[in-house]
PAMISE-471397 format. One line per field, with one value per residue (C-alpha): x, y, z; residue number from 1; chain; residue in one letter. Coordinates in steps of 0.5 Angstrom, whole numbers, always signed. Example, Ala and Ser with C-alpha at 12.3 -4.5 7.8 and 13.67 -1.06 7.14 Angstrom:
<pts>
x: (+25;+27)
y: (-9;-2)
z: (+16;+14)
nr: (1;2)
kette: (A;A)
rest: (A;S)
</pts>
This chain:
<pts>
x: (+160;+155;+152;+157;+163;+161;+160;+167;+171;+167;+169;+176;+176;+174;+179;+185;+183;+182;+190;+192;+190;+192;+199;+199;+197;+202;+208;+206;+205;+212;+216;+213;+216;+223;+223;+222;+227;+233;+231;+233;+238;+242;+240;+244;+250;+250;+250;+256;+260;+257;+260;+266;+266;+265;+271;+276;+273;+274;+282;+283;+280;+285;+291;+289;+288;+295;+298;+295;+298;+305;+304;+303;+309;+314;+311;+307;+302;+295;+292;+295;+292;+285;+285;+287;+282;+276;+278;+279;+271;+269;+273;+269;+262;+265;+266;+259;+256;+260;+258;+250;+251;+254;+248;+246;+252;+254;+261;+261;+258;+263;+269;+266;+266;+274;+275;+273;+278;+285;+281;+280;+287;+290;+287;+289;+297;+294;+292;+299;+303;+300;+301;+308;+308;+304;+310;+315;+317;+317;+323;+319;+312;+315;+320;+313;+309;+314;+314;+306;+306;+308;+304;+299;+293;+296;+296;+290;+286;+289;+287;+280;+280;+282;+278;+272;+274;+274;+268;+265;+268;+265;+259;+260;+260;+255;+250;+252;+252;+244;+243;+245;+242;+235;+236;+237;+231;+227;+230;+228;+221;+220;+222;+219;+212;+214;+215;+208;+204;+207;+205;+198;+197;+199;+195;+188;+190;+190;+183;+180;+183;+179;+173;+173;+174;+169;+164;+166;+164;+159;+156;+158;+154;+148;+149;+149;+143;+139;+140;+138;+133;+127;+129;+129;+122;+119;+121;+118;+112;+111;+112;+107;+102;+104;+102;+95;+94;+95;+91;+85;+84;+86;+79;+76;+77;+75;+69;+67;+69;+66;+59;+59;+58;+54;+49;+49;+47;+42;+38;+39;+37;+30;+29;+30;+25;+20;+22;+20;+13;+12;+16;+12;+5;+7;+9;+2;-1;+2;+0;-7;-8;-6;-10;-16;-19;-22;-16;-18;-14;-12;-16;-13;-12;-8;+0;+2;+1;-1;+4;+4;+9;+16;+14;+13;+20;+23;+19;+21;+29;+29;+26;+31;+37;+34;+33;+41;+43;+40;+42;+50;+48;+45;+51;+56;+53;+53;+61;+62;+58;+63;+69;+67;+65;+72;+75;+72;+73;+80;+80;+76;+81;+79;+78;+79;+74;+72;+67;+62;+63;+57;+53;+55;+54;+47;+45;+48;+44;+38;+38;+39;+33;+29;+34;+36;+28;+27;+34;+32;+38;+40;+46;+49;+53;+58;+63;+66;+72;+71;+76;+79;+78;+74;+66;+64;+70;+68;+60;+63;+67;+62;+56;+59;+62;+54;+51;+55;+54;+47;+47;+51;+48;+48;+40;+36;+40;+38;+43;+47;+52;+56;+60;+65;+72;+77;+84;+91;+98;+95;+90;+83;+81;+74;+70;+65;+63;+59;+59;+62;+70;+71;+75;+72;+78;+78;+76;+69;+69;+63;+63;+59;+53;+52;+45;+45;+45;+52;+58;+63;+68;+65;+70;+76;+73;+73;+80;+83;+79;+82;+89;+88;+86;+93;+90;+89;+84;+85;+79;+79;+74;+72;+68;+61;+63;+63;+68;+70;+73;+78;+79;+85;+85;+89;+85;+87;+89;+93;+90;+96;+100;+95;+91;+98;+99;+92)
y: (+136;+141;+140;+145;+142;+135;+138;+142;+136;+131;+137;+137;+129;+129;+135;+131;+124;+128;+131;+124;+121;+127;+127;+119;+121;+127;+122;+116;+120;+124;+118;+114;+120;+120;+113;+113;+119;+115;+109;+113;+117;+110;+108;+113;+112;+104;+107;+111;+104;+100;+106;+105;+98;+98;+102;+98;+92;+96;+97;+90;+87;+91;+89;+81;+82;+86;+79;+74;+77;+77;+71;+68;+72;+69;+62;+61;+57;+57;+57;+64;+66;+64;+67;+73;+73;+72;+78;+82;+80;+83;+90;+94;+91;+94;+100;+100;+99;+104;+109;+107;+107;+114;+117;+121;+126;+129;+130;+122;+122;+126;+122;+115;+118;+120;+113;+109;+111;+110;+103;+101;+103;+99;+93;+94;+94;+87;+85;+87;+84;+77;+77;+78;+72;+68;+71;+67;+74;+73;+78;+85;+82;+83;+89;+92;+90;+93;+100;+100;+99;+107;+109;+114;+110;+108;+115;+117;+110;+111;+119;+119;+112;+117;+123;+118;+115;+123;+125;+118;+120;+127;+124;+119;+123;+128;+122;+119;+126;+127;+119;+120;+127;+123;+117;+122;+127;+120;+118;+125;+125;+118;+120;+126;+123;+117;+122;+126;+120;+118;+124;+125;+118;+120;+125;+121;+116;+122;+124;+117;+117;+123;+122;+115;+117;+123;+117;+113;+120;+121;+114;+113;+120;+117;+112;+115;+120;+113;+110;+117;+117;+113;+117;+124;+122;+120;+126;+130;+126;+127;+134;+135;+130;+135;+141;+138;+136;+144;+146;+142;+144;+151;+150;+147;+151;+158;+155;+154;+160;+164;+160;+163;+171;+168;+165;+171;+175;+171;+172;+179;+180;+176;+181;+187;+183;+183;+190;+193;+190;+194;+200;+201;+200;+205;+210;+208;+209;+217;+218;+215;+220;+226;+225;+225;+229;+222;+217;+212;+205;+201;+195;+189;+184;+188;+185;+190;+198;+201;+207;+212;+217;+217;+212;+207;+208;+208;+201;+198;+200;+197;+191;+191;+192;+186;+181;+183;+182;+175;+172;+174;+170;+164;+165;+165;+159;+155;+157;+155;+148;+147;+148;+144;+138;+139;+138;+132;+129;+130;+127;+121;+114;+111;+104;+101;+96;+93;+97;+96;+102;+102;+100;+106;+111;+109;+109;+116;+118;+115;+120;+126;+123;+129;+134;+131;+132;+139;+140;+136;+132;+125;+122;+116;+111;+107;+101;+102;+99;+96;+99;+98;+105;+108;+108;+114;+118;+116;+117;+125;+125;+123;+126;+133;+132;+130;+135;+141;+138;+138;+145;+149;+146;+152;+154;+152;+146;+139;+136;+131;+128;+121;+118;+113;+109;+105;+102;+103;+101;+99;+106;+107;+113;+116;+122;+126;+130;+137;+144;+148;+151;+157;+157;+151;+149;+156;+155;+158;+160;+158;+157;+162;+166;+166;+164;+157;+154;+152;+154;+154;+148;+142;+142;+143;+138;+133;+135;+134;+126;+124;+127;+123;+116;+117;+120;+126;+130;+135;+138;+139;+144;+146;+152;+151;+143;+143;+140;+134;+132;+127;+123;+118;+112;+107;+101;+97;+103;+101;+106;+105;+111;+116;+114;+116;+123;+125)
z: (+368;+364;+358;+354;+357;+355;+348;+348;+350;+345;+340;+342;+342;+335;+333;+337;+333;+326;+327;+329;+322;+318;+322;+320;+313;+312;+315;+311;+304;+306;+307;+301;+297;+301;+300;+293;+293;+296;+292;+286;+289;+290;+284;+281;+286;+283;+275;+278;+280;+274;+269;+274;+273;+266;+264;+269;+265;+258;+260;+263;+257;+252;+257;+256;+249;+249;+254;+250;+243;+247;+249;+242;+240;+244;+244;+238;+242;+239;+246;+246;+239;+241;+248;+244;+239;+245;+248;+242;+240;+246;+247;+242;+245;+251;+248;+246;+253;+256;+251;+253;+260;+260;+256;+262;+262;+256;+258;+259;+252;+249;+252;+250;+243;+244;+246;+240;+235;+240;+242;+234;+233;+238;+236;+229;+232;+235;+229;+225;+231;+230;+222;+223;+227;+221;+217;+221;+223;+230;+232;+228;+231;+238;+236;+233;+239;+244;+240;+240;+247;+248;+242;+242;+242;+249;+251;+249;+252;+258;+259;+257;+261;+267;+265;+265;+272;+274;+272;+275;+282;+282;+280;+286;+291;+289;+288;+295;+299;+295;+297;+304;+305;+302;+307;+314;+311;+311;+318;+321;+318;+321;+327;+328;+325;+330;+336;+334;+334;+341;+343;+340;+343;+350;+350;+347;+353;+358;+355;+355;+362;+364;+361;+364;+371;+369;+368;+374;+378;+374;+376;+383;+384;+380;+385;+390;+388;+387;+393;+396;+392;+396;+402;+399;+395;+402;+405;+400;+400;+408;+407;+401;+405;+411;+408;+404;+411;+413;+407;+409;+416;+414;+410;+414;+420;+416;+412;+420;+422;+416;+418;+424;+422;+416;+421;+425;+418;+416;+423;+423;+416;+418;+423;+419;+414;+420;+422;+415;+415;+422;+420;+414;+417;+422;+416;+412;+419;+420;+413;+413;+419;+416;+410;+415;+421;+424;+426;+423;+423;+418;+418;+422;+417;+412;+413;+407;+408;+402;+401;+396;+393;+396;+402;+396;+393;+400;+401;+394;+395;+402;+399;+393;+398;+403;+397;+395;+402;+402;+395;+397;+404;+400;+395;+401;+404;+398;+397;+404;+404;+397;+401;+406;+401;+398;+404;+407;+400;+400;+407;+405;+403;+395;+396;+388;+386;+380;+376;+371;+367;+363;+368;+373;+367;+366;+372;+372;+366;+369;+375;+370;+365;+367;+366;+359;+357;+359;+355;+349;+349;+348;+352;+348;+351;+346;+349;+355;+359;+365;+370;+378;+382;+386;+385;+389;+385;+379;+380;+381;+376;+371;+374;+373;+366;+364;+368;+365;+358;+359;+363;+357;+351;+346;+345;+340;+338;+341;+344;+343;+348;+347;+352;+349;+352;+350;+352;+351;+354;+361;+361;+359;+356;+356;+352;+354;+348;+350;+347;+352;+353;+357;+363;+365;+370;+374;+381;+383;+375;+371;+364;+359;+361;+369;+368;+371;+378;+381;+385;+379;+382;+379;+374;+378;+383;+377;+376;+383;+383;+376;+380;+386;+382;+378;+372;+367;+364;+358;+354;+346;+342;+335;+333;+332;+334;+341;+346;+349;+355;+355;+362;+362;+369;+370;+368;+375;+380;+386;+392;+396;+394;+393;+399;+404;+400;+402)
nr: (1;2;3;4;5;6;7;8;9;10;11;12;13;14;15;16;17;18;19;20;21;22;23;24;25;26;27;28;29;30;31;32;33;34;35;36;37;38;39;40;41;42;43;44;45;46;47;48;49;50;51;52;53;54;55;56;57;58;59;60;61;62;63;64;65;66;67;68;69;70;71;72;73;74;75;76;77;78;79;80;81;82;83;84;85;86;87;88;89;90;91;92;93;94;95;96;97;98;99;100;101;102;103;104;105;106;107;108;109;110;111;112;113;114;115;116;117;118;119;120;121;122;123;124;125;126;127;128;129;130;131;132;133;134;135;136;137;138;139;140;141;142;143;144;145;146;147;148;149;150;151;152;153;154;155;156;157;158;159;160;161;162;163;164;165;166;167;168;169;170;171;172;173;174;175;176;177;178;179;180;181;182;183;184;185;186;187;188;189;190;191;192;193;194;195;196;197;198;199;200;201;202;203;204;205;206;207;208;209;210;211;212;213;214;215;216;217;218;219;220;221;222;223;224;225;226;227;228;229;230;231;232;233;234;235;236;237;238;239;240;241;242;243;244;245;246;247;248;249;250;251;252;253;254;255;256;257;258;259;260;261;262;263;264;265;266;267;268;269;270;271;272;273;274;275;276;277;278;279;280;281;282;283;284;285;286;287;288;289;290;291;292;293;294;295;296;297;298;299;300;301;302;303;304;305;306;307;308;309;310;311;312;313;314;315;316;317;318;319;320;321;322;323;324;325;326;327;328;329;330;331;332;333;334;335;336;337;338;339;340;341;342;343;344;345;346;347;348;349;350;351;352;353;354;355;356;357;358;359;360;361;362;363;364;365;366;367;368;369;370;371;372;373;374;375;376;377;378;379;380;381;382;383;384;385;386;387;388;389;390;391;392;393;394;395;396;397;398;399;400;401;402;403;404;405;406;407;408;409;410;411;412;413;414;415;416;417;418;419;420;421;422;423;424;425;426;427;428;429;430;431;432;433;434;435;436;437;438;439;440;441;442;443;444;445;446;447;448;449;450;451;452;453;454;455;456;457;458;459;460;461;462;463;464;465;466;467;468;469;470;471;472;473;474;475;476;477;478;479;480;481;482;483;484;485;486;487;488;489;490;491;492;493;494;495;496;497;498;499;500;501;502)
kette: (A;A;A;A;A;A;A;A;A;A;A;A;A;A;A;A;A;A;A;A;A;A;A;A;A;A;A;A;A;A;A;A;A;A;A;A;A;A;A;A;A;A;A;A;A;A;A;A;A;A;A;A;A;A;A;A;A;A;A;A;A;A;A;A;A;A;A;A;A;A;A;A;A;A;A;A;A;A;A;A;A;A;A;A;A;A;A;A;A;A;A;A;A;A;A;A;A;A;A;A;A;A;A;A;A;A;A;A;A;A;A;A;A;A;A;A;A;A;A;A;A;A;A;A;A;A;A;A;A;A;A;A;A;A;A;A;A;A;A;A;A;A;A;A;A;A;A;A;A;A;A;A;A;A;A;A;A;A;A;A;A;A;A;A;A;A;A;A;A;A;A;A;A;A;A;A;A;A;A;A;A;A;A;A;A;A;A;A;A;A;A;A;A;A;A;A;A;A;A;A;A;A;A;A;A;A;A;A;A;A;A;A;A;A;A;A;A;A;A;A;A;A;A;A;A;A;A;A;A;A;A;A;A;A;A;A;A;A;A;A;A;A;A;A;A;A;A;A;A;A;A;A;A;A;A;A;A;A;A;A;A;A;A;A;A;A;A;A;A;A;A;A;A;A;A;A;A;A;A;A;A;A;A;A;A;A;A;A;A;A;A;A;A;A;A;A;A;A;A;A;A;A;A;A;A;A;A;A;A;A;A;A;A;A;A;A;A;A;A;A;A;A;A;A;A;A;A;A;A;A;A;A;A;A;A;A;A;A;A;A;A;A;A;A;A;A;A;A;A;A;A;A;A;A;A;A;A;A;A;A;A;A;A;A;A;A;A;A;A;A;A;A;A;A;A;A;A;A;A;A;A;A;A;A;A;A;A;A;A;A;A;A;A;A;A;A;A;A;A;A;A;A;A;A;A;A;A;A;A;A;A;A;A;A;A;A;A;A;A;A;A;A;A;A;A;A;A;A;A;A;A;A;A;A;A;A;A;A;A;A;A;A;A;A;A;A;A;A;A;A;A;A;A;A;A;A;A;A;A;A;A;A;A;A;A;A;A;A;A;A;A;A;A;A;A;A;A;A;A;A;A;A;A;A;A;A;A;A;A;A;A;A;A;A;A;A;A;A;A;A;A;A)
rest: (M;T;P;D;A;T;R;R;R;A;I;G;Q;I;L;L;L;A;A;G;F;L;V;L;V;A;I;S;A;T;S;V;I;L;V;N;Q;A;R;E;D;N;S;W;V;V;H;T;V;E;V;E;N;Q;I;S;T;L;L;L;Q;V;R;R;A;E;S;A;A;R;G;Y;L;L;T;S;E;P;R;F;L;A;E;H;Q;S;T;V;A;T;I;L;P;D;V;D;K;L;A;A;L;T;T;D;N;P;V;Q;I;E;N;A;K;R;L;R;P;P;V;E;A;R;L;R;E;F;A;R;A;I;D;F;V;K;H;N;D;I;A;G;G;V;A;M;L;R;E;A;G;A;S;E;S;V;E;Q;I;N;E;I;A;G;A;M;R;N;Q;E;N;T;L;F;M;S;R;T;A;T;A;D;H;T;Q;R;L;A;S;V;V;T;V;A;G;S;A;L;V;I;A;L;A;A;I;S;I;F;L;V;R;H;S;S;R;A;R;D;D;A;E;A;Q;L;R;D;N;N;L;N;L;E;T;T;I;D;E;R;T;A;D;L;R;E;A;N;N;E;I;Q;R;F;A;Y;I;V;S;H;D;L;R;S;P;L;V;N;I;M;G;F;T;S;E;L;E;E;L;R;T;D;I;F;R;R;I;A;A;L;A;H;A;A;A;S;T;S;A;T;P;L;P;A;G;E;T;E;P;V;L;E;G;T;D;R;Q;L;S;Q;D;F;T;E;A;L;G;F;I;K;S;S;I;A;K;M;D;R;L;I;T;A;I;L;N;L;T;R;E;G;R;R;E;F;V;P;V;K;I;D;T;R;E;L;I;E;A;I;V;T;T;M;A;H;Q;A;S;E;A;E;A;Q;I;R;I;E;P;L;P;D;I;V;S;D;R;L;A;L;E;Q;I;F;S;N;L;I;D;N;A;L;K;Y;L;K;P;G;I;P;G;D;I;S;V;R;G;R;T;K;L;G;F;A;I;F;E;V;A;D;N;D;H;Q;R;I;F;D;L;F;R;R;A;G;T;Q;D;R;P;G;Q;G;I;G;L;A;H;V;R;A;L;V;R;R;L;G;G;T;M;S;V;S;S;E;L;H;N;G;S;T;F;T;I;T;L;P;I;A;W;A;A;S;N;R;N;R;D;T)
</pts>
C-alpha cells in the first residue's frame, strides 16, 4: 500500500470516528430534548385529568351535602347534621382549588368565576332547610329542599360544570395527541439514531478488519522478505564480488598491455636521442666543410657539435620535443605502476591485529622527518585510541594524509600538523589537520598548484582503504584556517565480510 493510500485511509477512519461521535452527540441531545418535551406534554395531560377529577369531586361534595341535609330533615339524627356540616366546609375550598387548577386556560378561569355564585346560593338553600328543622318545621324544610332541587342554582352548577368538563375533554384530546406525537418522534429518533450508530459500527468493523488484513499481509510480506533477504544479499554480494574481481582483472590486464608499447616507446626514444647527436654532428660537419676550403674534420673528442643559425634552433626544438616525450613516458609509467599497485592492494586480504596507533603514527612521522624539516613544519601527535585493524592499510592511510599535509602547506607560513583521536559508540575517530581542500578525492587529480610529485590517486586510495576497513572518511575546511580530515574506523574490526567482498 502506498503512503498516500495509507494516509487517505487514516484520514477516512478519523472522519468516520468523528462522524460517529457527532451522531451520538446529536442523538443524545435530541433524545434529551424530546424526553423533556414528552414529560412536559404528559404533565399537561395529567393536569387535565386533575381538573376533571376536581370538577367531579366538587359536584360529588355538593350531592353529599344535599343527601346529608335530606337525611337530617327526615330523621333529625345528629350524625346527618355533622356529615352535612363537614361536607359543606369542603365545598368552597374545592371551588377555590378548581379555580387555581384552571388558571392556565382563560375559558376555564371565566367558568370558575361563574361557578362560585350558584354554589354559594345552593349552600344557602341547605342552611335554610336546616333552620326549618331547628324550628321544628320538618315538613316545611322538606318542602323547601324539594323545591330547591329544581332551582336555578342547581341548573347553573350543572351547566357550568358540564361546560368545564367539555373544555377539559377537548384539552385532554389535544394534549394526549401532542404527547403521543412527541413519544413517537422520540422513538423514531432513537431507532434511526441506533440504526445509524449500528451502520457506523459496521463500517468501522469492516475498516478495522480490512486494515487488520492489510497489516497481516504486510507482516507476511515482511516475513517473506526477511526470509529472502539473506539469500538476496548473498546473491548481490556474489555479483558485486565478481564485478569487482572483473574490474581488477581488467585493470591489471590493461596495465600490462599498456606497459608493453610504453617500453617500446621508451626504447625508440633512447635511439632517437642517440641518432640526434649523430645527425647534428653530421650537420655541423657539413656546415664546417662549406665554410672552409679544406675539409678539416671536427675534433674527435667533441660530442656536442657547434651549430649556428637555423641549425641551432632546429637542434633546440628537437631536444625540447624529446624532453616532452620522455616526460610523458615517465608520467605514463608512474600511472601504470599506481594502477598495478591499486589492483594488487584490492586483492590483498586484510588481517586484523591489535595496533598501538600512537606507535604506528610516530614511526610514520619519523620516516618523514626530513620532509617536515624542509617544509619548516611540526607534527603534533595527541592521545590516540588503540584499535583492531589491518596494520599495512593503516600505515598507507596515515602516510598519505600526513604526506599530503606536508606537500601542500601554504608558502611562507610554518606548518602545524596535528593528529588526534577519540572514541564514540564503538568507533575510533581520527583527525589529521592540514591546510588544503581542493578536489581532494578525485582519481588522478591532485589538489592545488600542480608543482608537487605524485600520481594524484593518494586520497582516492585512502578512501578505498577506509571503506574496506568498515569506516568513513570526510573533510571539513575553513577559509584561511586549513582543513581537517576525519577518519572513522571500528575499534574492533572483523575482517571476514570485507575480505569476502573483495
